[in-house]
C-alpha positions in Angstrom: -35.0 145.9 120.5 -32.4 144.5 122.8 -28.9 144.9 121.4 -27.5 142.4 123.8 -28.7 139.4 121.7 -25.7 137.1 121.2 -24.4 136.1 117.8 -25.3 132.5 118.7 -28.9 133.3 119.3 -29.2 135.4 116.1 -27.5 132.8 114.0 -29.8 130.1 115.4 -32.9 132.1 114.6 -31.6 133.0 111.1 -30.7 129.4 110.5 -34.1 128.1 111.5 -35.8 130.7 109.3 -33.6 129.8 106.4 -34.4 126.1 106.8 -38.1 126.9 106.9 -37.8 128.9 103.7 -35.9 126.1 101.9 -38.4 123.5 103.0 -41.3 125.7 101.8 -39.6 126.3 98.5 -39.0 122.6 98.0 -42.7 121.9 98.7 -43.8 124.6 96.3 -41.5 123.2 93.6 -43.0 119.7 94.0 -46.5 121.0 93.6 -45.9 122.4 90.2 
């Protein structure tokens, strides 16, 4: 893996992944 990934890129990827998890969790909650 490339260690030269910038903090900005990493944060953006992590943020998008977190948003997806939150949206998925909300959808799962509405189903029940």
